[in-house]
C-alpha positions in Angstrom: 120.5 88.5 167.4 119.3 85.0 167.2 115.3 83.9 166.9 113.8 81.6 168.9 111.6 79.2 167.6 108.4 76.9 169.5 107.9 73.8 168.6 106.3 70.9 170.6 108.2 67.6 172.3 106.7 65.7 169.7 108.0 67.3 166.8 111.5 67.8 167.6 111.5 64.4 169.0 110.6 63.6 164.9 113.2 65.8 163.5 116.0 64.3 165.5 115.0 61.3 164.7 114.9 62.1 160.7 118.3 63.9 161.4 119.3 60.3 162.4 118.3 58.8 159.4 119.8 60.8 157.4 122.9 61.3 158.9 123.3 57.1 158.3 122.0 57.5 154.6 124.5 59.8 153.9 127.2 57.3 155.7 125.8 54.2 153.4 125.8 56.4 150.6 129.6 58.0 150.7 130.6 54.1 151.5 129.3 52.9 147.9 130.8 55.9 146.3 133.9 54.8 147.7 133.0 51.2 146.0 132.3 52.5 142.9 135.1 55.0 142.5 137.9 52.0 143.7 136.3 48.9 143.1 137.4 48.6 139.5 140.8 46.6 140.0 140.4 43.6 142.1 144.1 43.8 143.5 143.6 46.8 145.1 140.2 46.3 146.5 138.3 44.6 149.5 135.7 43.9 146.8 135.6 40.7 145.5 134.9 40.7 141.7 132.0 39.1 141.9 130.5 42.2 143.7 132.2 44.7 141.7 129.3 47.0 140.9 131.4 48.3 137.8 132.2 45.0 136.4 130.9 43.6 133.7 129.9 39.7 134.1 129.1 39.5 129.6 132.4 37.3 129.1 132.0 34.7 126.4 131.9 31.3 127.3 133.2 30.3 123.8 136.5 29.4 123.2 138.5 31.1 120.2 138.8 28.5 117.2 141.7 29.8 115.8 140.4 31.0 112.8 140.2 34.3 111.1 136.7 36.3 111.4 134.9 37.1 108.7 132.8 35.1 106.3 133.8 33.3 103.4 136.3 34.8 100.4 134.8 36.4 97.5 131.4 37.1 98.8 130.0 40.2 99.0 
C-alpha cells in the first residue's frame, strides 16, 4: 500500500522546477563527458583542437637547431 503525502502547490511547483533544472544539468554534463572522452583526436571529433579540453597548448615555438642537446663536453 502506498502512502499519500500532501504538500502545498507552491512547494510542488518548486520541486518540479528543480527537477527540470537537474535534468538539464545532467544532459549538459553527459555532453561534456562525451567531449572529454572522445575529443582527443581532432580527426574523429567534431570539436576543434583549439576547443579540445584535453589538448595541451604548451608547445614550444622554438625551432630545433639540429645541435645535440647537453652542455659542453668534458665539463662536469
